[in-house]
MISELO-959105 format. One record per atom (N, C-alpha, C, CB): residue in three letters; residue number from 1; y, z, x; chain; atom name. Coordinates in nm, 2 decimals. Glycine has a CB too. Example, Ala and Ser with C-alpha at 12.3 -4.5 7.8 and 13.67 -1.06 7.14 Angstrom:
2
+--------+-----+--------+--------+--------+--------+-------+
| residu | num |     yy |     zz |     xx | chaine | atome |
+--------+-----+--------+--------+--------+--------+-------+
|    ALA |   1 |  -0.57 |   0.78 |   1.32 |      A |     N |
|    ALA |   1 |  -0.45 |   0.78 |   1.23 |      A |    CA |
|    ALA |   1 |  -0.33 |   0.78 |   1.32 |      A |     C |
|    ALA |   1 |  -0.45 |   0.90 |   1.13 |      A |    CB |
|    SER |   2 |  -0.22 |   0.71 |   1.28 |      A |     N |
|    SER |   2 |  -0.11 |   0.71 |   1.37 |      A |    CA |
|    SER |   2 |   0.00 |   0.79 |   1.29 |      A |     C |
|    SER |   2 |  -0.06 |   0.57 |   1.41 |      A |    CB |
+--------+-----+--------+--------+--------+--------+-------+
END
This chain:
82
+--------+-----+--------+--------+--------+--------+-------+
| residu | num |     yy |     zz |     xx | chaine | atome |
+--------+-----+--------+--------+--------+--------+-------+
|    MET |   1 |  -0.10 |   1.84 |   0.49 |      A |     N |
|    MET |   1 |  -0.02 |   1.72 |   0.47 |      A |    CA |
|    MET |   1 |  -0.10 |   1.62 |   0.39 |      A |     C |
|    MET |   1 |   0.03 |   1.67 |   0.60 |      A |    CB |
|    GLY |   2 |  -0.23 |   1.62 |   0.40 |      A |     N |
|    GLY |   2 |  -0.31 |   1.52 |   0.32 |      A |    CA |
|    GLY |   2 |  -0.34 |   1.40 |   0.40 |      A |     C |
|    GLY |   2 |  -0.25 |   1.49 |   0.19 |      A |    CB |
|    PRO |   3 |  -0.42 |   1.31 |   0.35 |      A |     N |
|    PRO |   3 |  -0.46 |   1.19 |   0.42 |      A |    CA |
|    PRO |   3 |  -0.34 |   1.09 |   0.42 |      A |     C |
|    PRO |   3 |  -0.58 |   1.12 |   0.35 |      A |    CB |
|    LYS |   4 |  -0.34 |   1.01 |   0.52 |      A |     N |
|    LYS |   4 |  -0.23 |   0.91 |   0.53 |      A |    CA |
|    LYS |   4 |  -0.25 |   0.80 |   0.43 |      A |     C |
|    LYS |   4 |  -0.23 |   0.85 |   0.67 |      A |    CB |
|    ILE |   5 |  -0.15 |   0.73 |   0.40 |      A |     N |
|    ILE |   5 |  -0.15 |   0.61 |   0.31 |      A |    CA |
|    ILE |   5 |  -0.22 |   0.50 |   0.38 |      A |     C |
|    ILE |   5 |  -0.01 |   0.57 |   0.26 |      A |    CB |
|    SER |   6 |  -0.31 |   0.43 |   0.30 |      A |     N |
|    SER |   6 |  -0.39 |   0.32 |   0.36 |      A |    CA |
|    SER |   6 |  -0.30 |   0.20 |   0.40 |      A |     C |
|    SER |   6 |  -0.49 |   0.28 |   0.26 |      A |    CB |
|    HIS |   7 |  -0.35 |   0.12 |   0.49 |      A |     N |
|    HIS |   7 |  -0.28 |   0.00 |   0.52 |      A |    CA |
|    HIS |   7 |  -0.32 |  -0.11 |   0.41 |      A |     C |
|    HIS |   7 |  -0.33 |  -0.05 |   0.66 |      A |    CB |
|    ARG |   8 |  -0.23 |  -0.20 |   0.38 |      A |     N |
|    ARG |   8 |  -0.26 |  -0.30 |   0.29 |      A |    CA |
|    ARG |   8 |  -0.35 |  -0.41 |   0.35 |      A |     C |
|    ARG |   8 |  -0.14 |  -0.36 |   0.23 |      A |    CB |
|    ASP |   9 |  -0.36 |  -0.42 |   0.48 |      A |     N |
|    ASP |   9 |  -0.43 |  -0.52 |   0.54 |      A |    CA |
|    ASP |   9 |  -0.58 |  -0.48 |   0.57 |      A |     C |
|    ASP |   9 |  -0.36 |  -0.57 |   0.66 |      A |    CB |
|    GLN |  10 |  -0.62 |  -0.37 |   0.53 |      A |     N |
|    GLN |  10 |  -0.76 |  -0.32 |   0.55 |      A |    CA |
|    GLN |  10 |  -0.83 |  -0.34 |   0.42 |      A |     C |
|    GLN |  10 |  -0.76 |  -0.17 |   0.59 |      A |    CB |
|    GLU |  11 |  -0.91 |  -0.45 |   0.41 |      A |     N |
|    GLU |  11 |  -0.98 |  -0.49 |   0.29 |      A |    CA |
|    GLU |  11 |  -1.06 |  -0.38 |   0.23 |      A |     C |
|    GLU |  11 |  -1.07 |  -0.61 |   0.32 |      A |    CB |
|    SER |  12 |  -1.13 |  -0.30 |   0.31 |      A |     N |
|    SER |  12 |  -1.22 |  -0.19 |   0.26 |      A |    CA |
|    SER |  12 |  -1.14 |  -0.08 |   0.18 |      A |     C |
|    SER |  12 |  -1.29 |  -0.13 |   0.37 |      A |    CB |
|    VAL |  13 |  -1.01 |  -0.06 |   0.21 |      A |     N |
|    VAL |  13 |  -0.94 |   0.04 |   0.14 |      A |    CA |
|    VAL |  13 |  -0.82 |  -0.02 |   0.05 |      A |     C |
|    VAL |  13 |  -0.88 |   0.14 |   0.24 |      A |    CB |
|    TYR |  14 |  -0.82 |  -0.15 |   0.04 |      A |     N |
|    TYR |  14 |  -0.71 |  -0.21 |  -0.04 |      A |    CA |
|    TYR |  14 |  -0.70 |  -0.16 |  -0.18 |      A |     C |
|    TYR |  14 |  -0.73 |  -0.36 |  -0.04 |      A |    CB |
|    PRO |  15 |  -0.81 |  -0.14 |  -0.26 |      A |     N |
|    PRO |  15 |  -0.80 |  -0.08 |  -0.39 |      A |    CA |
|    PRO |  15 |  -0.73 |   0.05 |  -0.39 |      A |     C |
|    PRO |  15 |  -0.93 |  -0.08 |  -0.46 |      A |    CB |
|    ARG |  16 |  -0.76 |   0.14 |  -0.29 |      A |     N |
|    ARG |  16 |  -0.70 |   0.27 |  -0.28 |      A |    CA |
|    ARG |  16 |  -0.55 |   0.25 |  -0.25 |      A |     C |
|    ARG |  16 |  -0.77 |   0.35 |  -0.17 |      A |    CB |
|    TYR |  17 |  -0.52 |   0.16 |  -0.16 |      A |     N |
|    TYR |  17 |  -0.38 |   0.13 |  -0.13 |      A |    CA |
|    TYR |  17 |  -0.30 |   0.09 |  -0.26 |      A |     C |
|    TYR |  17 |  -0.36 |   0.02 |  -0.03 |      A |    CB |
|    CYS |  18 |  -0.36 |   0.00 |  -0.34 |      A |     N |
|    CYS |  18 |  -0.30 |  -0.04 |  -0.47 |      A |    CA |
|    CYS |  18 |  -0.28 |   0.07 |  -0.56 |      A |     C |
|    CYS |  18 |  -0.39 |  -0.15 |  -0.53 |      A |    CB |
|    CYS |  19 |  -0.38 |   0.16 |  -0.58 |      A |     N |
|    CYS |  19 |  -0.36 |   0.28 |  -0.66 |      A |    CA |
|    CYS |  19 |  -0.25 |   0.37 |  -0.62 |      A |     C |
|    CYS |  19 |  -0.49 |   0.36 |  -0.67 |      A |    CB |
|    LEU |  20 |  -0.24 |   0.39 |  -0.49 |      A |     N |
|    LEU |  20 |  -0.14 |   0.48 |  -0.43 |      A |    CA |
|    LEU |  20 |   0.00 |   0.42 |  -0.45 |      A |     C |
|    LEU |  20 |  -0.16 |   0.51 |  -0.29 |      A |    CB |
|    MET |  21 |   0.01 |   0.29 |  -0.43 |      A |     N |
|    MET |  21 |   0.15 |   0.23 |  -0.44 |      A |    CA |
|    MET |  21 |   0.19 |   0.23 |  -0.59 |      A |     C |
|    MET |  21 |   0.14 |   0.08 |  -0.39 |      A |    CB |
|    LEU |  22 |   0.10 |   0.21 |  -0.68 |      A |     N |
|    LEU |  22 |   0.13 |   0.22 |  -0.82 |      A |    CA |
|    LEU |  22 |   0.18 |   0.36 |  -0.86 |      A |     C |
|    LEU |  22 |   0.02 |   0.17 |  -0.91 |      A |    CB |
|    ILE |  23 |   0.11 |   0.46 |  -0.81 |      A |     N |
|    ILE |  23 |   0.15 |   0.59 |  -0.84 |      A |    CA |
|    ILE |  23 |   0.29 |   0.62 |  -0.78 |      A |     C |
|    ILE |  23 |   0.05 |   0.69 |  -0.78 |      A |    CB |
|    LEU |  24 |   0.32 |   0.57 |  -0.66 |      A |     N |
|    LEU |  24 |   0.45 |   0.60 |  -0.60 |      A |    CA |
|    LEU |  24 |   0.56 |   0.52 |  -0.66 |      A |     C |
|    LEU |  24 |   0.44 |   0.57 |  -0.45 |      A |    CB |
|    PHE |  25 |   0.54 |   0.40 |  -0.70 |      A |     N |
|    PHE |  25 |   0.65 |   0.31 |  -0.73 |      A |    CA |
|    PHE |  25 |   0.66 |   0.27 |  -0.88 |      A |     C |
|    PHE |  25 |   0.64 |   0.19 |  -0.65 |      A |    CB |
|    LYS |  26 |   0.56 |   0.28 |  -0.96 |      A |     N |
|    LYS |  26 |   0.56 |   0.24 |  -1.10 |      A |    CA |
|    LYS |  26 |   0.58 |   0.36 |  -1.18 |      A |     C |
|    LYS |  26 |   0.43 |   0.16 |  -1.14 |      A |    CB |
|    PRO |  27 |   0.68 |   0.36 |  -1.27 |      A |     N |
|    PRO |  27 |   0.70 |   0.47 |  -1.36 |      A |    CA |
|    PRO |  27 |   0.58 |   0.49 |  -1.45 |      A |     C |
|    PRO |  27 |   0.83 |   0.45 |  -1.45 |      A |    CB |
|    TRP |  28 |   0.53 |   0.62 |  -1.46 |      A |     N |
|    TRP |  28 |   0.41 |   0.64 |  -1.54 |      A |    CA |
|    TRP |  28 |   0.40 |   0.79 |  -1.59 |      A |     C |
|    TRP |  28 |   0.29 |   0.61 |  -1.46 |      A |    CB |
|    ARG |  29 |   0.33 |   0.81 |  -1.70 |      A |     N |
|    ARG |  29 |   0.30 |   0.94 |  -1.75 |      A |    CA |
|    ARG |  29 |   0.15 |   0.96 |  -1.77 |      A |     C |
|    ARG |  29 |   0.37 |   0.96 |  -1.89 |      A |    CB |
|    SER |  30 |   0.08 |   0.85 |  -1.78 |      A |     N |
|    SER |  30 |  -0.07 |   0.86 |  -1.79 |      A |    CA |
|    SER |  30 |  -0.12 |   0.74 |  -1.71 |      A |     C |
|    SER |  30 |  -0.12 |   0.86 |  -1.94 |      A |    CB |
|    VAL |  31 |  -0.25 |   0.75 |  -1.69 |      A |     N |
|    VAL |  31 |  -0.32 |   0.64 |  -1.61 |      A |    CA |
|    VAL |  31 |  -0.30 |   0.51 |  -1.68 |      A |     C |
|    VAL |  31 |  -0.47 |   0.67 |  -1.59 |      A |    CB |
|    SER |  32 |  -0.30 |   0.51 |  -1.81 |      A |     N |
|    SER |  32 |  -0.29 |   0.38 |  -1.89 |      A |    CA |
|    SER |  32 |  -0.15 |   0.32 |  -1.86 |      A |     C |
|    SER |  32 |  -0.31 |   0.41 |  -2.04 |      A |    CB |
|    ASP |  33 |  -0.05 |   0.39 |  -1.81 |      A |     N |
|    ASP |  33 |   0.07 |   0.33 |  -1.78 |      A |    CA |
|    ASP |  33 |   0.06 |   0.26 |  -1.64 |      A |     C |
|    ASP |  33 |   0.18 |   0.44 |  -1.77 |      A |    CB |
|    LEU |  34 |  -0.04 |   0.29 |  -1.56 |      A |     N |
|    LEU |  34 |  -0.05 |   0.23 |  -1.43 |      A |    CA |
|    LEU |  34 |  -0.14 |   0.11 |  -1.44 |      A |     C |
|    LEU |  34 |  -0.12 |   0.33 |  -1.34 |      A |    CB |
|    LYS |  35 |  -0.25 |   0.12 |  -1.52 |      A |     N |
|    LYS |  35 |  -0.33 |   0.00 |  -1.53 |      A |    CA |
|    LYS |  35 |  -0.40 |   0.00 |  -1.67 |      A |     C |
|    LYS |  35 |  -0.44 |   0.00 |  -1.42 |      A |    CB |
|    GLN |  36 |  -0.44 |  -0.11 |  -1.71 |      A |     N |
|    GLN |  36 |  -0.52 |  -0.12 |  -1.84 |      A |    CA |
|    GLN |  36 |  -0.67 |  -0.09 |  -1.81 |      A |     C |
|    GLN |  36 |  -0.51 |  -0.26 |  -1.90 |      A |    CB |
|    ALA |  37 |  -0.74 |  -0.05 |  -1.91 |      A |     N |
|    ALA |  37 |  -0.88 |  -0.01 |  -1.89 |      A |    CA |
|    ALA |  37 |  -0.96 |  -0.12 |  -1.83 |      A |     C |
|    ALA |  37 |  -0.94 |   0.04 |  -2.02 |      A |    CB |
|    THR |  38 |  -0.93 |  -0.24 |  -1.86 |      A |     N |
|    THR |  38 |  -1.01 |  -0.36 |  -1.82 |      A |    CA |
|    THR |  38 |  -0.96 |  -0.41 |  -1.68 |      A |     C |
|    THR |  38 |  -1.00 |  -0.47 |  -1.92 |      A |    CB |
|    GLN |  39 |  -0.85 |  -0.36 |  -1.63 |      A |     N |
|    GLN |  39 |  -0.80 |  -0.41 |  -1.50 |      A |    CA |
|    GLN |  39 |  -0.85 |  -0.32 |  -1.38 |      A |     C |
|    GLN |  39 |  -0.65 |  -0.40 |  -1.50 |      A |    CB |
|    SER |  40 |  -0.86 |  -0.39 |  -1.27 |      A |     N |
|    SER |  40 |  -0.89 |  -0.31 |  -1.15 |      A |    CA |
|    SER |  40 |  -0.75 |  -0.26 |  -1.09 |      A |     C |
|    SER |  40 |  -0.96 |  -0.40 |  -1.04 |      A |    CB |
|    TRP |  41 |  -0.76 |  -0.17 |  -1.00 |      A |     N |
|    TRP |  41 |  -0.63 |  -0.12 |  -0.94 |      A |    CA |
|    TRP |  41 |  -0.56 |  -0.24 |  -0.87 |      A |     C |
|    TRP |  41 |  -0.66 |  -0.01 |  -0.84 |      A |    CB |
|    THR |  42 |  -0.64 |  -0.33 |  -0.80 |      A |     N |
|    THR |  42 |  -0.59 |  -0.44 |  -0.73 |      A |    CA |
|    THR |  42 |  -0.52 |  -0.54 |  -0.83 |      A |     C |
|    THR |  42 |  -0.70 |  -0.51 |  -0.66 |      A |    CB |
|    GLU |  43 |  -0.58 |  -0.57 |  -0.94 |      A |     N |
|    GLU |  43 |  -0.52 |  -0.66 |  -1.04 |      A |    CA |
|    GLU |  43 |  -0.39 |  -0.60 |  -1.09 |      A |     C |
|    GLU |  43 |  -0.61 |  -0.68 |  -1.15 |      A |    CB |
|    SER |  44 |  -0.39 |  -0.47 |  -1.12 |      A |     N |
|    SER |  44 |  -0.27 |  -0.41 |  -1.18 |      A |    CA |
|    SER |  44 |  -0.16 |  -0.41 |  -1.07 |      A |     C |
|    SER |  44 |  -0.30 |  -0.26 |  -1.22 |      A |    CB |
|    PHE |  45 |  -0.19 |  -0.38 |  -0.95 |      A |     N |
|    PHE |  45 |  -0.09 |  -0.37 |  -0.84 |      A |    CA |
|    PHE |  45 |  -0.03 |  -0.51 |  -0.82 |      A |     C |
|    PHE |  45 |  -0.15 |  -0.32 |  -0.71 |      A |    CB |
|    GLU |  46 |  -0.12 |  -0.61 |  -0.82 |      A |     N |
|    GLU |  46 |  -0.07 |  -0.75 |  -0.80 |      A |    CA |
|    GLU |  46 |   0.03 |  -0.79 |  -0.91 |      A |     C |
|    GLU |  46 |  -0.19 |  -0.85 |  -0.79 |      A |    CB |
|    THR |  47 |   0.00 |  -0.76 |  -1.03 |      A |     N |
|    THR |  47 |   0.09 |  -0.79 |  -1.14 |      A |    CA |
|    THR |  47 |   0.22 |  -0.71 |  -1.13 |      A |     C |
|    THR |  47 |   0.02 |  -0.75 |  -1.28 |      A |    CB |
|    PHE |  48 |   0.21 |  -0.58 |  -1.09 |      A |     N |
|    PHE |  48 |   0.33 |  -0.50 |  -1.07 |      A |    CA |
|    PHE |  48 |   0.42 |  -0.56 |  -0.96 |      A |     C |
|    PHE |  48 |   0.29 |  -0.36 |  -1.04 |      A |    CB |
|    ARG |  49 |   0.35 |  -0.60 |  -0.85 |      A |     N |
|    ARG |  49 |   0.43 |  -0.65 |  -0.73 |      A |    CA |
|    ARG |  49 |   0.50 |  -0.78 |  -0.77 |      A |     C |
|    ARG |  49 |   0.33 |  -0.67 |  -0.61 |      A |    CB |
|    ARG |  50 |   0.44 |  -0.86 |  -0.85 |      A |     N |
|    ARG |  50 |   0.51 |  -0.99 |  -0.89 |      A |    CA |
|    ARG |  50 |   0.63 |  -0.96 |  -0.98 |      A |     C |
|    ARG |  50 |   0.41 |  -1.08 |  -0.96 |      A |    CB |
|    THR |  51 |   0.63 |  -0.85 |  -1.05 |      A |     N |
|    THR |  51 |   0.74 |  -0.82 |  -1.15 |      A |    CA |
|    THR |  51 |   0.83 |  -0.71 |  -1.11 |      A |     C |
|    THR |  51 |   0.67 |  -0.79 |  -1.28 |      A |    CB |
|    CYS |  52 |   0.81 |  -0.64 |  -1.01 |      A |     N |
|    CYS |  52 |   0.90 |  -0.53 |  -0.97 |      A |    CA |
|    CYS |  52 |   1.02 |  -0.58 |  -0.90 |      A |     C |
|    CYS |  52 |   0.82 |  -0.43 |  -0.88 |      A |    CB |
|    ASN |  53 |   1.12 |  -0.49 |  -0.89 |      A |     N |
|    ASN |  53 |   1.25 |  -0.54 |  -0.83 |      A |    CA |
|    ASN |  53 |   1.23 |  -0.55 |  -0.68 |      A |     C |
|    ASN |  53 |   1.36 |  -0.44 |  -0.86 |      A |    CB |
|    GLU |  54 |   1.32 |  -0.63 |  -0.62 |      A |     N |
|    GLU |  54 |   1.31 |  -0.67 |  -0.48 |      A |    CA |
|    GLU |  54 |   1.32 |  -0.55 |  -0.39 |      A |     C |
|    GLU |  54 |   1.41 |  -0.77 |  -0.45 |      A |    CB |
|    ASN |  55 |   1.39 |  -0.44 |  -0.43 |      A |     N |
|    ASN |  55 |   1.40 |  -0.32 |  -0.35 |      A |    CA |
|    ASN |  55 |   1.26 |  -0.26 |  -0.32 |      A |     C |
|    ASN |  55 |   1.49 |  -0.22 |  -0.41 |      A |    CB |
|    ILE |  56 |   1.18 |  -0.26 |  -0.42 |      A |     N |
|    ILE |  56 |   1.04 |  -0.20 |  -0.41 |      A |    CA |
|    ILE |  56 |   0.96 |  -0.29 |  -0.31 |      A |     C |
|    ILE |  56 |   0.97 |  -0.19 |  -0.54 |      A |    CB |
|    VAL |  57 |   0.97 |  -0.42 |  -0.33 |      A |     N |
|    VAL |  57 |   0.90 |  -0.51 |  -0.24 |      A |    CA |
|    VAL |  57 |   0.95 |  -0.49 |  -0.10 |      A |     C |
|    VAL |  57 |   0.92 |  -0.66 |  -0.28 |      A |    CB |
|    PHE |  58 |   1.07 |  -0.47 |  -0.08 |      A |     N |
|    PHE |  58 |   1.13 |  -0.44 |   0.06 |      A |    CA |
|    PHE |  58 |   1.07 |  -0.32 |   0.12 |      A |     C |
|    PHE |  58 |   1.28 |  -0.43 |   0.05 |      A |    CB |
|    ILE |  59 |   1.06 |  -0.21 |   0.04 |      A |     N |
|    ILE |  59 |   1.00 |  -0.09 |   0.08 |      A |    CA |
|    ILE |  59 |   0.85 |  -0.10 |   0.12 |      A |     C |
|    ILE |  59 |   1.02 |   0.03 |  -0.02 |      A |    CB |
|    LEU |  60 |   0.78 |  -0.17 |   0.03 |      A |     N |
|    LEU |  60 |   0.64 |  -0.20 |   0.06 |      A |    CA |
|    LEU |  60 |   0.62 |  -0.27 |   0.19 |      A |     C |
|    LEU |  60 |   0.57 |  -0.28 |  -0.06 |      A |    CB |
|    ASN |  61 |   0.70 |  -0.37 |   0.21 |      A |     N |
|    ASN |  61 |   0.69 |  -0.45 |   0.33 |      A |    CA |
|    ASN |  61 |   0.72 |  -0.37 |   0.45 |      A |     C |
|    ASN |  61 |   0.78 |  -0.58 |   0.32 |      A |    CB |
|    ASN |  62 |   0.82 |  -0.29 |   0.44 |      A |     N |
|    ASN |  62 |   0.86 |  -0.20 |   0.56 |      A |    CA |
|    ASN |  62 |   0.76 |  -0.09 |   0.59 |      A |     C |
|    ASN |  62 |   0.99 |  -0.13 |   0.53 |      A |    CB |
|    MET |  63 |   0.69 |  -0.04 |   0.48 |      A |     N |
|    MET |  63 |   0.58 |   0.05 |   0.51 |      A |    CA |
|    MET |  63 |   0.47 |  -0.01 |   0.59 |      A |     C |
|    MET |  63 |   0.53 |   0.11 |   0.37 |      A |    CB |
|    GLN |  64 |   0.44 |  -0.14 |   0.55 |      A |     N |
|    GLN |  64 |   0.34 |  -0.21 |   0.63 |      A |    CA |
|    GLN |  64 |   0.38 |  -0.24 |   0.77 |      A |     C |
|    GLN |  64 |   0.30 |  -0.34 |   0.56 |      A |    CB |
|    LEU |  65 |   0.51 |  -0.27 |   0.79 |      A |     N |
|    LEU |  65 |   0.56 |  -0.30 |   0.92 |      A |    CA |
|    LEU |  65 |   0.55 |  -0.18 |   1.01 |      A |     C |
|    LEU |  65 |   0.71 |  -0.35 |   0.91 |      A |    CB |
|    LEU |  66 |   0.58 |  -0.06 |   0.95 |      A |     N |
|    LEU |  66 |   0.56 |   0.06 |   1.03 |      A |    CA |
|    LEU |  66 |   0.42 |   0.08 |   1.09 |      A |     C |
|    LEU |  66 |   0.60 |   0.18 |   0.95 |      A |    CB |
|    TYR |  67 |   0.32 |   0.05 |   1.00 |      A |     N |
|    TYR |  67 |   0.18 |   0.06 |   1.04 |      A |    CA |
|    TYR |  67 |   0.15 |  -0.05 |   1.15 |      A |     C |
|    TYR |  67 |   0.09 |   0.03 |   0.93 |      A |    CB |
|    GLU |  68 |   0.20 |  -0.17 |   1.14 |      A |     N |
|    GLU |  68 |   0.18 |  -0.27 |   1.24 |      A |    CA |
|    GLU |  68 |   0.24 |  -0.24 |   1.37 |      A |     C |
|    GLU |  68 |   0.23 |  -0.41 |   1.19 |      A |    CB |
|    CYS |  69 |   0.36 |  -0.18 |   1.37 |      A |     N |
|    CYS |  69 |   0.43 |  -0.14 |   1.49 |      A |    CA |
|    CYS |  69 |   0.35 |  -0.03 |   1.56 |      A |     C |
|    CYS |  69 |   0.57 |  -0.10 |   1.46 |      A |    CB |
|    LYS |  70 |   0.31 |   0.07 |   1.48 |      A |     N |
|    LYS |  70 |   0.23 |   0.18 |   1.54 |      A |    CA |
|    LYS |  70 |   0.10 |   0.13 |   1.60 |      A |     C |
|    LYS |  70 |   0.20 |   0.29 |   1.43 |      A |    CB |
|    ASP |  71 |   0.03 |   0.04 |   1.53 |      A |     N |
|    ASP |  71 |  -0.09 |  -0.02 |   1.58 |      A |    CA |
|    ASP |  71 |  -0.07 |  -0.09 |   1.71 |      A |     C |
|    ASP |  71 |  -0.16 |  -0.11 |   1.48 |      A |    CB |
|    SER |  72 |   0.04 |  -0.17 |   1.71 |      A |     N |
|    SER |  72 |   0.07 |  -0.25 |   1.83 |      A |    CA |
|    SER |  72 |   0.10 |  -0.15 |   1.95 |      A |     C |
|    SER |  72 |   0.19 |  -0.34 |   1.81 |      A |    CB |
|    CYS |  73 |   0.18 |  -0.05 |   1.92 |      A |     N |
|    CYS |  73 |   0.21 |   0.05 |   2.03 |      A |    CA |
|    CYS |  73 |   0.08 |   0.12 |   2.08 |      A |     C |
|    CYS |  73 |   0.31 |   0.16 |   1.97 |      A |    CB |
|    ASP |  74 |   0.00 |   0.16 |   1.99 |      A |     N |
|    ASP |  74 |  -0.13 |   0.22 |   2.03 |      A |    CA |
|    ASP |  74 |  -0.21 |   0.12 |   2.11 |      A |     C |
|    ASP |  74 |  -0.21 |   0.26 |   1.90 |      A |    CB |
|    ASP |  75 |  -0.22 |   0.00 |   2.08 |      A |     N |
|    ASP |  75 |  -0.29 |  -0.10 |   2.15 |      A |    CA |
|    ASP |  75 |  -0.23 |  -0.12 |   2.29 |      A |     C |
|    ASP |  75 |  -0.29 |  -0.24 |   2.08 |      A |    CB |
|    HIS |  76 |  -0.10 |  -0.12 |   2.30 |      A |     N |
|    HIS |  76 |  -0.03 |  -0.13 |   2.43 |      A |    CA |
|    HIS |  76 |  -0.07 |  -0.02 |   2.52 |      A |     C |
|    HIS |  76 |   0.12 |  -0.14 |   2.41 |      A |    CB |
|    PHE |  77 |  -0.06 |   0.10 |   2.47 |      A |     N |
|    PHE |  77 |  -0.09 |   0.22 |   2.56 |      A |    CA |
|    PHE |  77 |  -0.24 |   0.22 |   2.60 |      A |     C |
|    PHE |  77 |  -0.06 |   0.35 |   2.49 |      A |    CB |
|    VAL |  78 |  -0.33 |   0.18 |   2.51 |      A |     N |
|    VAL |  78 |  -0.47 |   0.18 |   2.54 |      A |    CA |
|    VAL |  78 |  -0.50 |   0.08 |   2.65 |      A |     C |
|    VAL |  78 |  -0.56 |   0.15 |   2.42 |      A |    CB |
|    ASN |  79 |  -0.44 |  -0.04 |   2.64 |      A |     N |
|    ASN |  79 |  -0.46 |  -0.15 |   2.74 |      A |    CA |
|    ASN |  79 |  -0.40 |  -0.12 |   2.87 |      A |     C |
|    ASN |  79 |  -0.41 |  -0.28 |   2.68 |      A |    CB |
|    HIS |  80 |  -0.29 |  -0.04 |   2.88 |      A |     N |
|    HIS |  80 |  -0.23 |  -0.01 |   3.00 |      A |    CA |
|    HIS |  80 |  -0.28 |   0.11 |   3.07 |      A |     C |
|    HIS |  80 |  -0.08 |   0.01 |   2.98 |      A |    CB |
|    ARG |  81 |  -0.36 |   0.19 |   3.00 |      A |     N |
|    ARG |  81 |  -0.42 |   0.31 |   3.06 |      A |    CA |
|    ARG |  81 |  -0.55 |   0.27 |   3.14 |      A |     C |
|    ARG |  81 |  -0.46 |   0.41 |   2.96 |      A |    CB |
|    LEU |  82 |  -0.61 |   0.16 |   3.10 |      A |     N |
|    LEU |  82 |  -0.73 |   0.11 |   3.17 |      A |    CA |
|    LEU |  82 |  -0.71 |   0.06 |   3.30 |      A |     C |
|    LEU |  82 |  -0.80 |   0.01 |   3.09 |      A |    CB |
+--------+-----+--------+--------+--------+--------+-------+
END
Protein backbone atom coordinates (compact mmCIF):
# COMPACT_ATOMS: atom_id res chain seq x y z
CA MET A 1 0.00 0.00 0.00
CA GLY A 2 2.94 2.37 0.46
CA PRO A 3 3.59 5.04 3.04
CA LYS A 4 0.77 7.20 4.33
CA ILE A 5 0.32 10.79 3.25
CA SER A 6 2.03 13.25 5.56
CA HIS A 7 0.16 15.61 7.85
CA ARG A 8 0.29 19.25 6.85
CA ASP A 9 0.85 20.28 10.46
CA GLN A 10 4.14 18.38 10.83
CA GLU A 11 6.83 20.92 9.96
CA SER A 12 9.53 18.32 9.32
CA VAL A 13 7.55 16.68 6.49
CA TYR A 14 5.63 19.69 5.17
CA PRO A 15 7.66 19.94 1.91
CA ARG A 16 6.85 16.27 1.23
CA TYR A 17 3.17 16.95 1.95
CA CYS A 18 3.26 19.88 -0.50
CA CYS A 19 4.83 17.73 -3.21
CA LEU A 20 2.25 14.96 -2.75
CA MET A 21 -0.71 17.35 -2.77
CA LEU A 22 0.53 18.96 -5.98
CA ILE A 23 0.92 15.53 -7.58
CA LEU A 24 -2.60 14.57 -6.53
CA PHE A 25 -4.50 17.77 -7.27
CA LYS A 26 -2.65 19.87 -9.84
CA PRO A 27 -2.86 18.79 -13.49
CA TRP A 28 0.63 17.92 -14.74
CA ARG A 29 2.65 16.02 -17.33
CA SER A 30 6.15 16.85 -16.14
CA VAL A 31 7.73 18.14 -12.94
CA SER A 32 7.96 21.60 -14.47
CA ASP A 33 4.14 21.70 -14.49
CA LEU A 34 4.19 21.19 -10.72
CA LYS A 35 6.85 23.72 -9.80
CA GLN A 36 9.38 26.05 -11.37
CA ALA A 37 13.05 25.17 -11.05
CA THR A 38 13.60 28.12 -8.71
CA GLN A 39 10.63 27.28 -6.45
CA SER A 40 10.52 24.99 -3.47
CA TRP A 41 7.69 22.47 -3.20
CA THR A 42 6.28 24.57 -0.37
CA GLU A 43 6.26 27.77 -2.43
CA SER A 44 4.66 26.05 -5.39
CA PHE A 45 1.98 24.44 -3.22
CA GLU A 46 1.16 27.71 -1.44
CA THR A 47 0.71 29.41 -4.83
CA PHE A 48 -1.47 26.55 -6.05
CA ARG A 49 -3.58 26.56 -2.89
CA ARG A 50 -4.30 30.29 -3.26
CA THR A 51 -5.46 29.84 -6.86
CA CYS A 52 -7.13 26.42 -6.98
CA ASN A 53 -10.87 25.96 -6.87
CA GLU A 54 -12.68 25.76 -3.55
CA ASN A 55 -13.51 22.06 -3.96
CA ILE A 56 -9.82 21.19 -3.78
CA VAL A 57 -9.36 23.37 -0.69
CA PHE A 58 -12.35 21.59 0.86
CA ILE A 59 -10.77 18.18 0.16
CA LEU A 60 -7.39 19.28 1.54
CA ASN A 61 -9.02 20.55 4.73
CA ASN A 62 -11.03 17.35 5.14
CA MET A 63 -7.92 15.21 4.68
CA GLN A 64 -6.29 17.12 7.53
CA LEU A 65 -9.43 16.83 9.65
CA LEU A 66 -9.33 13.04 9.28
CA TYR A 67 -5.76 13.02 10.63
CA GLU A 68 -6.72 15.27 13.54
CA CYS A 69 -9.69 13.06 14.44
CA LYS A 70 -7.55 9.92 14.29
CA ASP A 71 -4.87 11.54 16.46
CA SER A 72 -7.50 12.66 18.97
CA CYS A 73 -9.01 9.17 19.06
CA ASP A 74 -5.58 7.60 19.56
CA ASP A 75 -4.84 10.05 22.41
CA HIS A 76 -8.18 9.24 24.03
CA PHE A 77 -7.54 5.50 24.05
CA VAL A 78 -3.96 5.86 25.29
CA ASN A 79 -5.05 8.10 28.17
CA HIS A 80 -7.92 5.82 29.19
CA ARG A 81 -5.83 2.65 29.18
CA LEU A 82 -3.48 3.99 31.82
